[in-house]
C-alpha positions as CSV (number, residue, x, y, z in Angstrom):
1,M,10.5,-56.5,-37.0
2,K,7.3,-57.8,-36.4
3,Q,4.1,-55.5,-36.1
4,G,1.7,-56.0,-33.7
5,L,-1.3,-54.4,-31.7
6,S,-1.8,-54.3,-27.8
7,L,-4.4,-52.5,-25.9
8,R,-2.8,-50.9,-22.5
9,V,-5.3,-49.7,-19.7
10,S,-4.0,-46.3,-18.1
11,Q,-5.2,-43.3,-15.3
12,H,-4.8,-40.0,-15.9
13,L,-5.7,-36.8,-14.4
14,A,-7.1,-34.3,-16.6
15,L,-7.3,-30.6,-15.8
16,T,-10.5,-29.2,-17.6
17,P,-10.7,-25.2,-17.7
18,Q,-12.8,-25.2,-14.8
19,L,-10.6,-26.7,-12.3
20,Q,-7.6,-24.6,-13.9
21,Q,-10.0,-21.9,-13.0
22,S,-10.5,-23.0,-9.8
23,I,-6.9,-24.1,-9.0
24,R,-6.0,-19.9,-10.0
25,L,-8.4,-17.6,-8.8
26,L,-8.0,-20.3,-5.2
27,Q,-4.5,-18.5,-4.8
28,L,-5.0,-14.8,-5.7
29,S,-5.3,-12.3,-3.4
30,T,-7.8,-10.1,-2.6
31,L,-6.2,-7.6,-4.7
32,E,-5.6,-10.2,-7.2
33,L,-9.1,-11.4,-7.0
34,S,-10.9,-8.2,-7.2
35,Q,-9.1,-7.7,-10.3
36,E,-9.6,-10.2,-11.8
37,V,-14.0,-9.9,-10.7
38,E,-13.8,-6.4,-12.8
39,Q,-11.7,-8.3,-15.1
40,M,-14.3,-10.8,-15.8
41,L,-17.5,-8.1,-15.9
42,D,-15.7,-6.3,-18.6
43,E,-15.7,-9.3,-20.9
44,N,-18.6,-11.1,-19.9
45,P,-21.4,-9.2,-20.9
46,F,-23.7,-12.7,-19.5
47,L,-22.6,-10.9,-16.2
48,E,-22.7,-9.0,-13.3
49,R,-23.1,-7.7,-9.7
50,S,-26.1,-9.0,-7.7
51,D,-26.3,-5.2,-6.7
52,E,-26.6,-4.1,-9.9
53,T,-30.4,-4.5,-11.4
54,A,-30.5,-3.3,-15.1
55,E,-33.3,-1.9,-16.7
56,R,-35.4,-4.4,-18.3
57,E,-37.2,-1.9,-21.2
58,D,-33.3,-0.5,-21.7
59,F,-33.1,-4.3,-23.4
60,G,-35.9,-4.8,-25.3
61,V,-37.7,-7.5,-24.0
62,N,-41.5,-7.4,-23.1
63,Q,-41.9,-7.2,-19.3
64,A,-45.5,-9.5,-20.2
65,D,-42.9,-12.0,-20.5
66,T,-41.0,-11.7,-17.3
67,P,-41.7,-12.8,-13.6
68,V,-43.1,-9.1,-12.3
69,T,-41.0,-8.9,-8.5
70,Q,-42.0,-6.8,-5.8
71,D,-39.6,-4.4,-6.4
72,A,-41.2,-3.6,-9.7
73,R,-44.8,-3.2,-8.1
74,D,-43.4,-0.4,-5.5
75,F,-41.8,1.1,-7.9
76,E,-44.9,0.9,-10.0
77,G,-46.7,2.9,-7.7
78,A,-44.3,4.7,-6.3
79,Q,-44.7,5.6,-10.1
80,E,-48.4,6.2,-9.3
81,A,-47.8,8.0,-6.6
82,A,-45.3,10.7,-7.7
83,S,-48.3,11.3,-11.3
84,A,-51.2,11.4,-8.9
85,P,-52.6,14.8,-8.5
86,S,-50.7,16.7,-4.9
87,A,-52.8,19.5,-2.5
88,P,-50.8,23.2,-3.5
89,E,-48.1,24.0,-2.1
90,I,-47.9,28.4,-1.2
91,S,-44.2,29.8,-2.2
92,A,-42.6,32.9,-2.5
93,P,-42.0,34.2,-5.6
94,V,-38.9,33.3,-7.4
95,T,-37.8,36.3,-9.3
96,D,-35.8,35.8,-12.8
97,S,-32.9,38.2,-13.3
98,S,-33.5,36.8,-17.7
99,T,-36.7,37.4,-18.1
100,S,-37.4,40.6,-15.1
101,P,-39.5,43.5,-17.0
102,E,-36.9,45.8,-14.5
103,T,-33.6,43.7,-16.0
104,P,-31.9,46.9,-18.1
105,N,-32.1,45.5,-22.2
106,S,-31.2,49.2,-23.9
107,E,-28.7,51.1,-24.1
108,S,-29.8,53.4,-21.8
109,D,-30.4,51.6,-18.9
110,A,-26.9,50.5,-19.4
111,D,-25.2,54.1,-20.2
112,A,-26.9,54.8,-17.1
113,P,-24.9,55.5,-13.2
114,L,-25.7,52.7,-10.3
115,E,-26.6,53.7,-6.7
116,E,-25.2,50.4,-5.1
117,S,-22.2,49.5,-4.8
118,W,-19.9,47.2,-6.9
119,E,-19.5,45.2,-4.3
120,G,-23.9,45.2,-3.2
121,D,-25.8,44.5,-0.3
122,G,-24.5,41.1,0.8
123,S,-28.3,40.4,0.2
124,V,-27.1,38.3,-3.8
125,E,-24.7,36.2,-4.3
126,T,-22.4,38.9,-7.2
127,A,-20.2,36.7,-9.9
128,P,-18.6,37.7,-13.0
129,D,-20.8,36.4,-16.3
130,D,-18.5,34.4,-18.0
131,S,-20.6,34.2,-21.3
132,E,-19.4,36.7,-23.2
133,W,-16.0,34.2,-23.2
134,G,-17.9,30.3,-24.6
135,S,-18.0,27.5,-22.9
136,D,-14.8,26.7,-22.4
137,A,-14.6,29.2,-19.7
138,P,-13.8,27.2,-15.9
139,A,-17.0,26.3,-14.3
140,R,-15.9,28.6,-10.5
141,K,-16.6,26.4,-7.1
142,N,-19.3,28.3,-5.0
143,N,-19.8,25.3,-2.4
144,N,-18.1,25.2,0.2
145,D,-18.3,20.7,-0.5
146,D,-16.3,22.2,-3.3
147,E,-13.5,24.7,-2.0
148,E,-13.5,21.9,0.8
149,T,-12.5,19.0,-0.9
150,D,-10.1,21.5,-3.0
151,A,-8.4,21.6,0.8
152,I,-7.9,18.3,1.0
153,E,-6.5,17.6,-2.4
154,L,-4.1,20.3,-1.7
155,A,-3.2,18.5,1.0
156,R,-2.3,16.1,-0.5
157,S,-0.5,17.1,-3.0
158,H,3.4,15.3,-2.4
159,E,6.5,17.6,-2.5
160,T,9.3,15.8,-4.6
161,L,12.9,16.1,-4.1
162,Q,13.5,18.1,-6.7
163,Q,10.3,20.3,-6.6
164,H,11.7,20.6,-3.1
165,L,15.3,22.1,-4.2
166,H,14.2,23.5,-7.5
167,R,12.2,26.1,-6.2
168,Q,14.7,26.6,-3.1
169,A,16.8,27.4,-6.2
170,L,14.9,30.2,-8.1
171,S,15.6,32.6,-5.3
172,L,19.3,32.2,-6.4
173,R,20.6,34.4,-8.8
174,L,22.1,32.6,-11.4
175,S,23.6,32.8,-15.4
176,D,21.4,30.2,-17.5
177,E,24.3,28.0,-16.9
178,D,24.9,28.1,-13.8
179,R,21.2,27.4,-13.3
180,A,20.9,24.1,-15.6
181,A,23.6,22.8,-14.3
182,L,22.3,22.8,-11.0
183,H,19.3,21.7,-12.5
184,F,20.8,18.8,-13.6
185,L,22.5,18.5,-10.4
186,I,18.9,18.3,-9.2
187,E,17.7,16.1,-11.5
188,S,20.3,13.2,-10.8
189,L,20.0,12.1,-6.9
190,N,18.7,9.4,-6.2
191,D,16.0,8.8,-4.0
192,D,18.1,9.5,0.0
193,G,19.4,12.1,-1.7
194,Y,22.2,11.1,-2.6
195,L,24.7,12.2,-5.5
196,E,25.1,8.7,-6.9
197,D,28.0,9.7,-10.0
198,S,31.0,11.5,-9.3
199,L,30.7,15.1,-11.6
200,E,33.2,13.7,-13.7
201,E,31.2,11.2,-15.1
202,L,28.8,14.2,-15.3
203,A,31.0,16.2,-17.3
204,A,31.4,13.4,-18.9
205,A,28.5,11.9,-19.9
206,L,27.3,15.9,-22.0
207,A,30.5,16.9,-23.4
208,G,31.9,13.3,-25.2
209,D,34.3,14.0,-26.7
210,D,35.7,17.7,-26.6
211,L,38.1,18.4,-23.7
212,E,37.3,22.0,-23.7
213,E,33.3,21.6,-23.1
214,F,34.4,19.0,-20.5
215,E,36.7,21.2,-18.0
216,E,33.8,23.9,-18.1
217,L,31.0,21.7,-17.3
218,Q,33.1,20.0,-14.3
219,Q,33.8,23.2,-13.1
220,R,30.3,24.5,-13.4
221,F,28.7,21.2,-11.8
222,L,31.2,22.0,-9.0
223,M,30.7,24.9,-8.5
224,A,26.2,24.3,-8.3
225,L,27.1,21.0,-5.8
226,G,28.1,23.6,-3.6
227,L,24.7,25.5,-3.6
228,L,23.2,22.5,-3.2
229,H,25.0,21.5,-0.3
230,N,23.7,24.6,1.1
231,M,20.6,23.6,0.2
232,E,17.5,22.0,2.6
233,P,17.4,19.7,3.7
234,A,20.5,19.2,4.9
235,G,23.4,16.2,3.5
236,V,21.5,16.1,0.4
237,G,23.3,16.2,-2.3
238,A,26.7,13.6,-0.5
239,R,28.5,11.4,-2.6
240,D,28.6,9.1,0.5
241,L,27.5,9.1,4.3
242,A,30.7,10.4,5.3
243,E,30.0,13.8,3.4
244,C,26.5,12.9,4.3
245,L,27.1,13.1,8.1
246,G,29.8,16.3,7.6
247,L,27.2,18.5,5.7
248,Q,24.0,17.8,8.9
249,L,27.1,18.5,11.5
250,L,27.7,21.8,9.9
251,D,24.6,23.2,11.1
252,E,24.9,21.4,14.7
253,R,26.3,24.6,17.1
254,N,29.2,24.9,17.3
255,T,30.9,22.5,20.2
256,E,33.9,19.9,21.3
257,E,31.2,17.6,20.6
258,T,30.2,18.7,17.1
259,R,33.8,19.1,16.2
260,A,34.8,15.4,17.6
261,A,31.8,14.1,15.7
262,I,33.2,15.7,12.7
263,A,36.4,13.9,13.5
264,V,35.0,10.7,13.6
265,C,32.7,11.2,10.7
266,K,36.6,11.2,8.8
267,Q,37.3,7.8,10.1
268,P,35.6,4.6,7.9
269,M,32.5,4.3,9.1
270,E,32.9,0.7,9.8
271,L,34.5,1.6,13.4
272,L,30.9,4.1,14.0
273,A,28.8,1.2,13.3
274,K,30.6,-1.0,15.2
275,R,30.6,1.6,17.7
276,D,34.8,1.0,18.2
277,V,35.6,2.7,21.1
278,K,38.9,2.1,21.5
279,R,40.0,2.3,17.7
280,L,38.1,5.3,17.6
281,V,40.2,6.9,20.8
282,A,42.9,5.5,18.6
283,A,42.1,7.1,15.1
284,T,40.8,11.1,16.4
285,G,43.5,11.2,19.4
286,L,40.2,12.2,21.5
287,S,39.2,11.4,24.4
288,E,36.2,8.7,25.8
289,A,33.7,10.5,26.8
290,L,34.6,12.7,23.7
291,I,33.6,10.5,21.7
292,K,30.9,8.6,23.1
293,A,28.9,11.8,23.0
294,A,30.1,12.2,19.8
295,I,28.6,8.7,18.5
296,V,25.4,10.0,20.5
297,I,25.4,13.9,18.4
298,I,25.7,11.7,15.3
299,G,22.7,8.7,15.9
300,R,20.5,11.7,16.1
301,L,21.4,12.5,12.4
302,D,19.3,11.2,9.4
303,P,21.3,9.3,6.6
304,K,19.1,9.2,3.7
305,P,17.9,13.0,3.9
306,G,15.5,12.3,0.4
307,R,14.0,9.7,1.8
308,R,10.7,12.0,3.7
309,F,10.1,12.8,0.4
310,V,9.4,10.0,-1.5
311,N,6.3,9.1,-2.1
312,L,5.6,5.8,-0.8
313,E,2.8,4.1,-1.5
314,R,1.4,1.3,1.0
315,N,-0.7,-1.2,0.9
316,L,-3.1,-1.4,2.9
317,V,-4.4,-4.9,4.5
318,V,-8.0,-6.2,3.9
319,P,-8.4,-9.6,6.4
320,D,-10.2,-12.2,5.0
321,V,-11.0,-14.5,7.8
322,L,-12.2,-12.3,10.9
323,V,-12.1,-14.0,13.8
324,L,-14.4,-13.0,17.0
325,K,-15.0,-14.1,20.3
326,S,-18.3,-15.8,20.4
327,G,-19.1,-17.3,24.3
328,K,-16.3,-19.5,25.7
329,G,-14.9,-19.9,22.1
330,F,-14.3,-18.4,19.2
331,K,-16.5,-17.3,16.2
332,V,-14.7,-18.1,12.8
333,T,-16.5,-16.0,9.8
334,L,-15.5,-14.8,5.7
335,N,-15.0,-10.7,5.0
336,S,-18.4,-10.1,3.5
337,D,-16.0,-6.2,2.2
338,V,-13.9,-8.3,-0.3
339,M,-16.4,-10.5,-1.1
340,P,-17.9,-10.4,-4.9
341,R,-21.7,-11.1,-5.1
342,L,-22.2,-12.2,-8.4
343,R,-24.7,-13.4,-10.9
344,V,-25.9,-14.6,-14.1
345,H,-27.3,-11.3,-16.4
346,D,-31.3,-12.8,-16.5
347,I,-32.1,-10.4,-18.7
348,Y,-29.3,-11.8,-21.7
349,A,-29.4,-15.3,-20.5
350,N,-33.0,-16.0,-21.3
351,A,-33.0,-13.5,-24.5
352,L,-30.5,-16.3,-24.6
353,K,-32.8,-19.3,-24.3
354,Q,-35.9,-17.8,-27.0
355,H,-32.5,-17.1,-29.8
356,K,-30.7,-21.0,-30.4
357,G,-29.3,-22.3,-32.7
358,Q,-25.5,-21.9,-34.8
359,Q,-25.0,-18.2,-33.6
360,G,-25.9,-18.6,-30.1
361,A,-22.9,-21.3,-29.7
362,A,-20.3,-18.7,-28.6
363,L,-22.8,-16.4,-26.5
364,Q,-23.7,-20.0,-25.0
365,Q,-20.5,-20.9,-24.1
366,R,-19.8,-17.3,-22.6
367,L,-22.6,-18.0,-20.6
368,Q,-21.0,-21.1,-19.2
369,E,-17.7,-19.3,-18.1
370,A,-19.6,-16.8,-16.5
371,R,-21.4,-19.9,-14.3
372,W,-18.3,-21.4,-14.0
373,F,-16.7,-18.1,-12.5
374,I,-19.3,-17.4,-9.6
375,K,-19.4,-21.0,-8.7
376,N,-14.8,-21.2,-8.1
377,V,-15.7,-17.7,-6.4
378,Q,-17.9,-19.4,-4.1
379,Q,-15.9,-21.7,-3.2
380,R,-12.3,-20.6,-3.4
381,F,-14.2,-18.7,-0.4
382,E,-15.4,-22.2,0.8
383,T,-12.2,-23.3,1.1
384,I,-10.9,-20.4,3.1
385,L,-13.2,-20.5,6.1
386,R,-13.0,-24.1,6.0
387,V,-9.5,-24.0,6.6
388,S,-9.0,-21.5,8.1
389,T,-11.7,-22.7,11.3
390,A,-9.1,-25.7,11.3
391,I,-6.6,-23.5,12.1
392,V,-8.4,-22.0,14.7
393,E,-9.3,-25.0,16.4
394,R,-5.8,-26.0,16.3
395,Q,-4.6,-22.8,17.4
396,K,-6.9,-22.0,19.8
397,N,-4.6,-21.2,23.4
398,F,-3.2,-18.6,20.3
399,F,-6.3,-16.6,20.6
400,L,-6.6,-17.1,25.0
401,H,-3.4,-16.4,25.6
402,G,-1.1,-14.7,23.0
403,E,1.4,-15.6,20.2
404,L,3.8,-17.5,23.0
405,A,0.5,-20.0,23.3
406,M,1.8,-20.8,19.8
407,R,1.7,-24.8,18.9
408,P,3.7,-26.7,16.3
409,L,1.8,-26.9,13.3
410,V,2.1,-28.0,9.5
411,L,0.9,-27.8,6.7
412,R,0.5,-32.0,6.5
413,E,-2.1,-31.9,9.4
414,I,-4.3,-29.4,7.9
415,A,-5.1,-31.0,4.5
416,D,-5.2,-35.2,6.6
417,E,-8.1,-33.3,8.3
418,L,-10.0,-31.7,5.4
419,G,-8.7,-34.3,3.1
420,L,-7.4,-31.5,1.4
421,H,-4.0,-31.8,-0.4
422,E,-0.9,-30.2,1.0
423,S,-0.5,-27.5,-2.0
424,T,-3.9,-26.5,-1.8
425,I,-3.6,-25.8,2.0
426,S,-0.5,-24.0,0.2
427,R,-2.1,-21.8,-2.1
428,V,-5.2,-20.7,0.8
429,T,-2.6,-20.0,2.9
430,T,-0.7,-17.1,0.6
431,A,-2.1,-13.5,0.8
432,K,-4.9,-15.0,2.5
433,Y,-5.4,-12.3,6.6
434,M,-7.6,-13.4,10.1
435,S,-8.2,-10.3,11.9
436,T,-7.8,-11.9,15.0
437,P,-8.2,-10.1,18.6
438,F,-4.3,-9.8,19.0
439,G,-4.0,-7.7,15.4
440,T,-4.3,-8.9,11.8
441,F,-2.0,-12.4,10.5
442,E,-1.4,-14.3,7.6
443,L,-2.3,-17.6,7.8
444,K,0.6,-18.9,7.0
445,Y,1.8,-17.2,10.1
446,F,-0.1,-20.4,12.8
447,F,2.3,-22.5,11.0
448,G,5.4,-23.4,11.8
449,S,8.2,-25.9,13.3
450,G,8.8,-27.1,16.3
451,L,11.5,-27.2,18.8
452,G,12.1,-30.9,21.6
453,T,11.8,-29.2,24.5
454,E,13.0,-32.1,28.0
455,S,9.3,-32.9,28.0
456,G,9.8,-34.5,24.8
457,S,6.5,-32.6,23.7
458,N,7.8,-30.4,20.1
459,A,7.5,-25.9,21.0
460,S,6.6,-23.9,18.0
461,S,9.1,-21.3,16.4
462,T,7.2,-18.8,16.6
463,A,6.5,-19.2,20.6
464,V,10.4,-19.1,21.1
465,R,10.9,-16.2,19.2
466,A,7.8,-14.6,20.9
467,L,10.2,-15.4,23.8
468,I,13.6,-14.3,22.4
469,K,11.3,-11.0,22.1
470,Q,10.5,-11.2,25.6
471,F,14.1,-11.5,26.6
472,V,16.0,-8.9,24.5
473,A,13.1,-6.3,25.9
474,A,13.9,-7.6,29.4
475,E,17.7,-7.3,29.0
476,S,19.9,-4.6,30.8
477,A,21.2,-2.3,28.6
478,N,24.5,-1.7,29.7
479,K,25.1,-5.7,29.2
480,P,22.8,-7.0,26.6
481,L,22.3,-11.1,26.1
482,S,24.7,-12.7,24.3
483,D,22.7,-15.8,21.4
484,N,24.8,-18.3,23.5
485,Q,23.4,-16.3,27.2
486,I,19.7,-16.6,25.5
487,S,20.1,-20.4,24.2
488,D,20.9,-21.1,27.6
489,M,18.1,-19.6,29.0
490,L,16.1,-21.1,26.6
491,R,17.5,-24.3,28.1
492,E,15.7,-23.3,31.0
493,Q,12.5,-23.5,30.4
494,G,12.9,-26.5,28.8
495,I,13.2,-25.9,24.8
496,E,16.6,-27.6,23.1
497,C,18.1,-24.6,21.3
498,A,20.9,-24.1,20.0
499,R,23.2,-20.6,19.5
500,R,22.5,-21.0,16.1
501,T,19.1,-21.3,15.2
502,V,18.6,-18.3,18.0
503,A,20.8,-16.2,15.8
504,K,19.0,-17.4,12.5
505,Y,15.3,-16.4,14.4
506,R,17.8,-13.2,15.8
507,E,17.8,-11.7,12.4
508,A,14.4,-12.7,12.1
509,L,13.0,-10.7,14.4
510,R,15.1,-7.6,13.6
511,I,17.2,-7.8,15.9
512,A,20.7,-6.1,16.6
513,P,23.8,-8.4,17.9
514,A,24.7,-8.2,21.4
515,N,27.6,-5.5,21.2
516,L,24.9,-2.5,18.8
517,R,22.9,-3.7,21.4
518,K,25.0,-1.8,24.0
519,T,23.8,2.1,25.8
520,L,26.8,3.8,25.5
């Protein structure tokens, strides 16, 4: 094989570190961006917030080498005004109990009986002296603001399901073994208040191969389960949904409808979920009126009694873009609350310029990273503003008339208009929110596919879902609309929408089927 040399010309795109950081910041949400900013502030000494000014003399920089700003002159003037002699003020004499000559310091004075009551006359706020306990004594809060703060913190304190049940168990007179068995069952409950593991599995996990201990634990767990079923909230400690509903029905009044509800809960839950009254009548032998009344009673029960004790963390959605009415149009602005105000620390930057050399190469790199980060953050918000403005222009009817006037929109249209790539538009519209007169929506909400109409144009899928929601809200409770009927109603509006598409949109809106929406 003969060897040879050849030249080849090619082009390829290389992602620089600055471009990689810009792409990564663009796809971050507002919360993730704030975390990224805090991390950069901790790692990079050349980066600081613009609203935080550092004292120059603290860093050993001569003030003569740096320009004096107006704020510095005002600060010096304020210092001179503070140091100038002022007019004498007349104030009431303050008596210090530690230096007052009337303070008893001798043993004879200390042993002398006091005529005043220990409660005082109300003119002096008395408090016990904790100095004898040393510096570790807890500080007492006599301030009203502190008391209000303690009350707020106490109100915000969250009690878990286990803590609620343990507090009830304190009133029971049990032996140490039974109390331990009840404690074990309480700690084995899930967030919904159900006991997922059987008593046999729990006893086997503790006893191991010891058969005698296994039987003893099983008996103690059975007794503890009975105690747990009598605790609040009703239904806690159930093994399945039927048992949970049955335990709650025991607290209801002993009426014919309640007994019918207990009989219904003993049947397969599929019949109750489908509201199959005919099969429930055949299975229980009760009348149809009793079955319907029992279903109404069961509908008022809580299928997850432990959910009320779960401390769910709710993430508040902070909009990145604000859309406000301005005359006949709309004004699109960025939310200043989510925009980090960053700048390069001028003291460190000036100090680095004075000490150039091989040792400053690493610091120079960090300074350049700080400048890149500020530029990329600014570019991120500029891109979000451009995309949001283009969306508002395309979906102007939505901001005037609501979601029924939404028009079809795809990422390619915005990308072609702004000269960006579709992937960039996708990153911008992900986890970014816009505040509108109709509420706060994710930017991706304004994009949707189109459905054909009789006029040849397209209707937005968002508008079709809004129509379906309106049809269901206005339907008769006794005769709810089926998917076929909704499809026919959309066809009357000039929108071609198949039954399967209606079912898909209905499930996306979390609307139950017609047989489950029917009111008994």
